[in-house]
C-alpha positions as a Markdown table, in Angstrom:
| # | Residue | x | y | z |
|---|---|---|---|---|
| 1 | Met | 72.2 | 93.3 | 91.3 |
| 2 | Glu | 75.4 | 95.4 | 90.8 |
| 3 | Thr | 77.7 | 95.4 | 93.8 |
| 4 | Gln | 79.6 | 98.4 | 94.6 |
| 5 | Arg | 83.0 | 98.3 | 96.1 |
| 6 | Glu | 83.2 | 100.5 | 99.2 |
| 7 | Asn | 86.0 | 101.3 | 101.7 |
| 8 | Thr | 83.8 | 101.8 | 104.8 |
| 9 | Asn | 85.6 | 99.5 | 107.1 |
| 10 | Thr | 89.1 | 101.1 | 106.4 |
| 11 | Gly | 88.2 | 104.7 | 106.4 |
| 12 | Pro | 89.6 | 107.7 | 104.3 |
| 13 | Asp | 93.3 | 107.2 | 105.6 |
| 14 | Trp | 93.6 | 103.7 | 104.3 |
| 15 | Lys | 94.6 | 103.2 | 100.7 |
| 16 | Thr | 95.2 | 100.3 | 98.6 |
| 17 | Val | 98.9 | 99.6 | 97.6 |
| 18 | Glu | 98.2 | 100.9 | 94.1 |
| 19 | Glu | 96.8 | 104.2 | 95.5 |
| 20 | Ala | 99.6 | 104.6 | 98.3 |
| 21 | Ala | 102.6 | 103.7 | 96.2 |
| 22 | Pro | 102.8 | 107.1 | 94.2 |
| 23 | Ala | 102.1 | 109.1 | 97.3 |
| 24 | Leu | 105.1 | 107.4 | 99.0 |
| 25 | Lys | 107.3 | 107.7 | 95.8 |
| 26 | Leu | 107.6 | 103.9 | 95.5 |
| 27 | Ser | 106.7 | 101.3 | 93.0 |
| 28 | Val | 103.8 | 99.2 | 93.7 |
| 29 | Gln | 106.1 | 96.0 | 93.9 |
| 30 | Gly | 108.5 | 98.0 | 96.2 |
| 31 | Leu | 105.6 | 98.9 | 98.5 |
| 32 | Tyr | 104.6 | 95.2 | 98.7 |
| 33 | Thr | 108.1 | 94.2 | 99.4 |
| 34 | Ala | 108.2 | 96.8 | 102.3 |
| 35 | Val | 105.0 | 95.3 | 103.7 |
| 36 | Arg | 106.2 | 91.7 | 103.3 |
| 37 | Glu | 109.6 | 92.5 | 104.9 |
| 38 | Lys | 107.9 | 94.4 | 107.7 |
| 39 | Gln | 109.7 | 97.7 | 107.0 |
| 40 | Leu | 106.5 | 99.7 | 107.7 |
| 41 | Pro | 105.2 | 100.3 | 111.3 |
| 42 | Pro | 102.3 | 97.8 | 112.1 |
| 43 | Glu | 99.8 | 100.5 | 112.7 |
| 44 | Ala | 100.3 | 101.6 | 109.0 |
| 45 | Val | 99.5 | 98.2 | 107.5 |
| 46 | Leu | 96.1 | 96.5 | 107.5 |
| 47 | Lys | 95.9 | 93.0 | 105.9 |
| 48 | Ile | 92.4 | 91.8 | 105.0 |
| 49 | Gly | 92.6 | 88.3 | 103.7 |
| 50 | Arg | 95.0 | 88.8 | 100.6 |
| 51 | Arg | 94.4 | 92.5 | 100.4 |
| 52 | Val | 96.6 | 94.9 | 101.9 |
| 53 | Arg | 95.7 | 98.6 | 103.0 |
| 54 | Ile | 98.2 | 101.3 | 103.9 |
| 55 | Asn | 97.5 | 104.1 | 106.4 |
| 56 | Leu | 99.2 | 107.2 | 104.8 |
| 57 | Arg | 98.5 | 109.4 | 108.0 |
| 58 | Ala | 100.2 | 106.8 | 110.2 |
| 59 | Leu | 103.4 | 107.1 | 107.9 |
| 60 | Gln | 103.5 | 111.0 | 108.0 |
| 61 | Pro | 105.9 | 112.5 | 110.6 |
| 62 | Gln | 104.1 | 114.0 | 113.6 |
| 63 | Arg | 104.3 | 117.8 | 113.7 |
| 64 | Gly | 104.3 | 119.6 | 117.0 |
| 65 | Val | 105.4 | 116.7 | 119.0 |
| 66 | Lys | 108.8 | 117.0 | 120.9 |
């Protein structure tokens, strides 16, 4: 039986480090460093075992909020 990799638990806003790095204009290693040094807000980082997911929506500036 072939297993399919799904992202159902993380939703469409959560990306792997490899997917998120280009969107954030960072290298993959630079993004891992930012996660390790806690330079990202906690609501933007999800650690699942050894895997890391980044919530790109949580990193976007809020529009219309004063």
